[in-house]
N, C-alpha and C positions, 0 to 999 in steps of 0.2 A: 499095116507096115511092121516089118521086123526090125527092131532097134537094139543094137548092142551098146552097152554103157560100160566104160572102163574108168575106174576110180581107185585111188590108192587105199582108201578106207571105206568100209561099209559096215553097218551095225552087225555084231556088237562092238566092232572096233571103230572108234570115232574120237575126234578131238574137238571139233568146233562146228560152226554153222554150215560149212561147206557140205558136210555129210548129211545134214538135214535137208539141204537143197536137193541133193541127189536122191534121197529117199522120197521126198515129195514129188520130184519129177517122175521117178519110177512109178509111184502109185497113181499119179495123174494119167500117165501114158497107158497104164494097164486099165484104168477105169474108162479110158477113151476107146478101148478095144484093140490096142496094139499089142503085139507080141514083144516082150522085153526080156533080155538076159543081161546079167551083170558080171563083169570080170573084175576081181579085186584081190588085194593082198591079205595075208593073215600071218600071225606069228608061227614059228616052227612047231610049237607045242601049245595050241590054243586050249584054254581051260574051259571055255564055254561050249555048250551044246549048240553048234552052229545051225542045226536043222530047225531050231525054234525061231530063227531069224529069217526064214524063207516062207513066203506066202504060197498058196496053192497055185498062183499064177506065174510068179517070177521064178527064174532059175538063176542061181548064183554060182559062178565058178570061182573058187578060191585057190590061190597058190602062194607058196612061201618064197618071197624074193631072195635070191642068193646074194646076200650081203652080210655085213658084220652083225647087224642087229635090225630089228623091225623098227619102223619109223616112230612108233609111239614110245620107244625106249631111248630116243636121242638125248634126253636130258641126263642120262646116266653116264655119258662118256665125255672124256676130255677132248678139246678141240682138234688135236692131230688125228684122233680116231674118227671124229666126225668128218674131217677133211677127206680122209681115205674113203669113208662111206660115200661121200658125194662123188668122188671120182669113179668108184665102182658103179654107182647109180647112173652116171652119165654115159659110161661106155659099155657096160655089160649088156649083152644081147639076150640074156635069159628071159627077162620079162617080155621083151618083144617077141621072142620065139613062142612063148606060152600064149600070148594074146593072138599071135598070127595063126597058131595051130587051131585055137578055138574058133576064130573067125572063118577059117577055111572050112571048118566043120559046120558052123551055124549058117554061113552065107547070109548075113544081115543085109538089109537094104541100105542102112547107114549106121555109122558108129559115132557115138558122142563120148569124148574124153573129158574128164574133170581133172582134179589134181593127180599128178602121176609121180610126184616126188616120192621115192621109196620103193616103187615097183618097176622103175626104169623109164627115164625120160626119153629114151629112144623108141618107145612104143609107137608113137605116131608114124615113124618111118615104116614100120611093119604093117600098119593099117593102110597107109598110102601105097605100099608095094602091092597090096591086093586089089588096088584100083577101086576101093570101096569109098563112097562119099564120107568125108571126115569132118566133124564139127567139134571144136574145142571150146569149153566153157572155162574162163579164167576166174579164179577166186581170190588170189592174193598176189604178192610180188615175188613168188618163189623162183621165177625164171630170171629175175633181175638181181635178187639177193639170195644167197644160198639158204639162209634161215627163213626167207619169206617175210621178214620183218624189217621195217625201217622206223626207228624211233625218232620222235620229235627232237630237234636239236642236233641230230646226227646225219643230216642230209648231205653234208659235204664229205666225200670220201678222201681219206688221207693220201698223200703222195705215194706211200709205201704199199697201200692196198689197192690203189687204182688199177695197176696192171692185172692183178688177180681177178678183180671184178670184170674187167674187160674180157679176159679169157673165158671166164665163167659164162658170161652172156653170149659170147660167140659160140661156145659149145652148145648152149641151150637152143640158140637159133638153128644150128645145124641139126640137133637132135629132133626138133619138132617139125622139120621139113616145111611143107606148105599145106596146112589145113585148108579145106574149101571155105570154111566159115569159122570165125572166132567171135564168141559172144562175151561181152563184158557187162557185168551187173551195174557198174557205175562209170560215170565220165572220168572220174579221178583215175581209175584203173586203166581205162582205155588210153588216156593221155600219157600215163606213166610208161606203158609198153610202146606206144608210138614214139615217145621221146627217145627211146633207146633202139629204135629201128626194128622192132619185132613185127612179124606177120605182114611184111610189105606186100607180099603176093597173095594174101588172103582177103576175102571179103570180111568186113567188120560190121558188127551190129551191137547196139547197146540195149540189153533187155534186163531191167531190174529183177532181182530175185523175187520168187513168189512168196506172198504172205500166206501163213497157215490158216486153216479153218479151225476156229475155236468155238466151243459150246460153253459160253460163260453165263453165269446168272446175271440177267440184265438189271442194272441199277440206274436210277435217274439222278442220284446224288451219292456222294461218298458217305461212308459210315463215320460217325463222330469219333473223335479221339485224336491222338497225336499223329504227326506226319509219319507215314510209313513208306520207307524207301527200300528198293529191292535191287540187289546185284546178282546177276546170273551169268556165269561164264567161267573161263579158265582162271584158276587161282595162280596167276603168273605175274611177275613184276611188270611186264610190258602191257598188261591189261589194266594197270593203275590201281590194283586192289590195295596196295600199301598206302598210296596217297589218299584213297577214299577213307581208309580207317583213320589215318592221321587227321583228315579234315573233319570226319564225323566226331572224333573225340573233342574237337574244338568247337563243335556246333552246339551252342548252349541254348537250344530250343527243344521243347518237348517233342521227341521223335524216336523212331525205331528204325533199325537197319537189319534187313534179312539178307543173308549171303548164301548162295547156292552154287555149288561147283566143286571141282577137284583140281589139284595142281601141286607143284613143288613148293608153293608158299603156304601150304596148309599148316605146317608147324608154327610158322610166324603168326598166322591168323589166330590159331587156337591160343597161343601165348598172349596175344594182345587183346583178346575179347573176353577172357575168362572172368575178369573183374568188372565187366561192363554189361549190366543186365539189359541194356537197350539193344544189344546186338545178338542176333540169333543165327547160328550156322546150321544149315540143313544138310550139308553134304551134296552128293550128286542127286539130281532130281529128274524124274521122268517128265514127259510132255504133260501127262495128266496132273502131276504135282505142280508143274509150272502154271497150269491153268488156275489151280487153287491159289497160288501165290499172287498171280495177277488180279485175282478177284478181290484181294484185300489190300493190294499195294496202291499208294497214291502216285508213285512215279518209279520208273526204272532208271538206274544210274549206270552210265557207260563211260567210265573215266579213262579210256585207253590212252596210253602213251605212245602207241605205235600207229602208223598209218593204216587205217581200216579201209576195206573195200566197201562193203555194203552189209553191215552186221545183221545176221539173221535175227538176233534177239531184239533188235529195234523193230523189225517188221512184226515180230510176235507181240511186243508190247502195244504198238500202235493198232494192230488188228484187234487187240483186246480193249481198245479205248483208253489205254494208260499212257500219259505223257512221259517223255524221256528227257532226262538230264544227261547230256553227252558232250564229250570233248570234241571240239570242232576240228577234226583231223581226217584227212583222206576223204572218203565218200560220205561221211556221216552227215555233213551239212546238206547233202542232197535229199535227206530224209526228214531231218528235224528242222523246224522253223520256230524261231524265238516267239514265245507268246501264243503260238497257234497249236502246236502239239508237243511243246516242251521248251527247254532252254539249252543253249549252247554255251560252253565255257572254254577258256584257253587250255589246251592240253598241257598237263604238268603244272598248272597254276592252282595251287591249293586254295588261295584266297578267292579266286574266281569261282571255283567249285563251291565253296561255302556261300558265296553270293548267289549262285544259282539255286542252292538248296533253300536259302532264305526266300528267294522269289517264289519258289514252289510252295513253301509253307504259307506265304502271304496269299497265294492264289489257289490253294488246294481245294477249296470249296467250289471255286469257279470251274476248275478243271474237272472236278467230280461231276459237274452237270454237262460236260462237253464230250462225253464218251462217243456219241454218235458222230460228232464233228471230227474228233480225232481219228475215228475209224475211216472217215472219208479221205483222210490224207494218204492212206495206203490202198484206197479203192482201186486205183489203176494197176495195182500189183497183185490182184486176186489170182489165186492158183489157176482158175479157169482161163483168165486172160493170158497168163504166162504160158499155159499149155497151148492155147490156140495160136499164139504168136510164134512159139517154138515150132509147132507143127507146120505152120506156114513157111518158116525159113527152112525147115528140113526138106519139105517138098520142093522148094526152089533149088536147093543144093542138089538133090537127086536129079531133078529135071536138067539142070545145067551140066551135071556130070555125064 
């Protein structure tokens, strides 16, 4: 089967877990013998050698979206500029024309779209215009909220912003047309989109994200020593990194905190950890380095303040047999079960987070002997299982088309 994949970001340009899901999907489809090409965006003047990010099997088409800035630069601009950027992204046909031209040349059997914010949310119209089967995979709330983020405690839209959001959602519904199939990784995300009337004429499926394949050193019990906590992700306020640092400073139990990632809160983090020898900052880490961190960690901490879909890093930790301490928000509770593969705490509640860390410290030896049991909690989400189910649905869509 010849499969086209359209996504706003693809390595080396990436922001979060969605890009890892796309990469794993591409690799799995290639391993299964399918022909795959990727269409994605890039900055106007990329500094990386992009040829090093393409395998001998995949083909990657990259184009520069005609907008004010590239999507990874959005935190540099004031909100009126970002508003104009969103308007251009919603109505400009440049991205759609580029994708349409490539699709006409490639003639794929089916096209899968992922996040499109930043390369043109009208792209689905151009795919559907070619009468090619179209599957969309949702990753966050970006068609409901322009930022893609909804913070805990800010669920109620104000009287003044309600009309703006209503118009925005109406435009997104129009721009996306009628995909033949929409895949949601979590029930939370599916319910959110259906609540606002999205994809009424599309078939809906819930397929959890694929867990990665990890080659870790097998251990029957944890290494002795203090409690070792790990944070991996974007260093942004909505990811709860500031709250985690504040809670950890008040955590008067022998422990260590390892932080990995990049983001706008890096200056804040460096300032507040320089006098605390218990905290180590690693910067951005590769998948190989992540494996090394998971081998020594007792637990992963996911203190998000925003509604999460189905965080990739949770799949990664559980696949490694590492329990997770996570804010119970969005689709997180669909992955983490109290006492079985980690502990949940109230989002934004520092005391509850400290309580979860204390529970983990009290049970760290027990969890250290439960690696195989923890892995079983993500056994249904193995990459092979995900790929098989995805292919089953793709074949159904093609047959019905």
